[in-house]
N, C-alpha and C positions, 0 to 999 in steps of 0.2 A: 568296587570300593575296597574289598578285602585285599586285592593285590596292591592297591595304593597304600592301604594301611600297613601291609607287610613291608613295603618299600620305605615308607616314611618313618614308621614307628619301629618295626622289627629290627632292622639292621642298625639304624641310627639311635634308637632308644637305648641300646646297650652302651653305646659310647657316651651318650649324654647322661644317662642315669647315674654314672659314676660321680658326676659333678652336681647333679640336681639335688636340691635341698631334701633332707630326710625328715620324716615325721619325728617330732620331739625336739627339733631345733627351731624354736619360734613358732610362727604361724604354720598351720597345716598346709603343705604344698599342694598346688593344684595338679590335676591329672597331666602327666607329661605328654600323653598323646594329644590332648587338646591344645596344649601350649605349642607343640610342634606344628600342628595344623594352623593355628593362628599366625605363627611366624611365617609359614609358607604363604598363606594368603596375603599377609602384609607385603611380602616381596613380589608375589604374582601381580597384585593390583596396585602396588606402590602406595600403600596406606600408612598413615602415621599411627602411633599408638592410640590417640584419641579416636581416630577414624575407624580402626578395627574394633574398638570397644563399641562404638556406635553401630557399626555394621552388624555386630552380634545381636543387637536389639531389633534392628530394622530389616535385615535381609535374611529371609528364611533359608535360602539355598546355602549361604555362607555358614549359618548356624548349623545346618545339617552336615555340611562338610567337616566342620569342627567336631561333630559328634555331640552337639548340645541340643537340648530342648528348651522351651520357654520356661520350664520350671527349674532348670539348672541354675545354679549361682554363676553369673557371668563375671569374668575378671575385669578389674579396672585397669586403666592404662599403666599405672605404676607397676603392677605385677608383670604386665607384658614387657615393659621396659627392662625390668630386672632380668627377665628371661633372655631378652635379646643381648643384654650385657654379659650374661653367663656364656652364651654361645660365642660372643666375640672374644671374651677373656681366654677361653680355652680353644679358640680357633676351630669351633665345631660347625659353624655355618657353611664354610667351604666344603667340608666333608659331607655335610647333609645334602647340599645341592649337587655334588658330584654323584652321589647315590641316586638322587631323584632324576638327574639327567640320564644316567645309565638306564634306569627303569623306563623312562619315556622313550629312549632310543630303542630299547628292546621291544617296546609296544608299538613302535612306528609312529610316535607322536612327537610334535615339536612344541616347545613352550615359548611363547612370546609374551611380552609385557601386555597386561590386560588393562582395560578401561571399563569403568562402571558408568553407565549413563542413566540418568533419571529422565524418562520421557513421559511427563505427565500430560494427560489430555484434558484440556479445559474448554468450557463452553465460551464461544465468542460470537459476535454478530455475524450474520451470513456474508456480508460484504468484507472483502479483504483489500479493497482498493483504498489508496491514499487520496488525499484531497486533489492531487494532480491527476487523478483518474487512472493511475497505474498501480498494478499489484506490487506489494512488498515482496522482493525476491527471497527474503528470509522466512516468510510465512508459508507453511505447508499445511495441507488439510488431510484429514483421514476420511475414508469412505465409510458410509453406513453409520448407524447409530452405535454409540459406545455406551 
């Protein structure tokens, strides 16, 4: 994680910090490192601003990646949107991902578009046959007790 932090925050943080809001100009700015990680996760998982905000409340691994705990104040979608606009205005998003891709290449990793799947297990009757006597091809079962 520290190598990722250096890649994502270290090199790019200097470029972005020049344009990032300063303390004393309106609301207190949120941690730049967290905002960068939220932006990266949005792009990695194709999440909207409301979806990344919701994910910070519901998905522990994403919250950990962002460097947040349950007790930290989480950002609302408007703040995330303003940050995305800042990156677009100064054309920093392209530079950010160029650095990230170089880091991944050096590490022997490949980044592909991700998908988040919610696979809830629910209790259902033992028979999965339809009235016609055939099994539903879309129904799958788990083994053992959950």
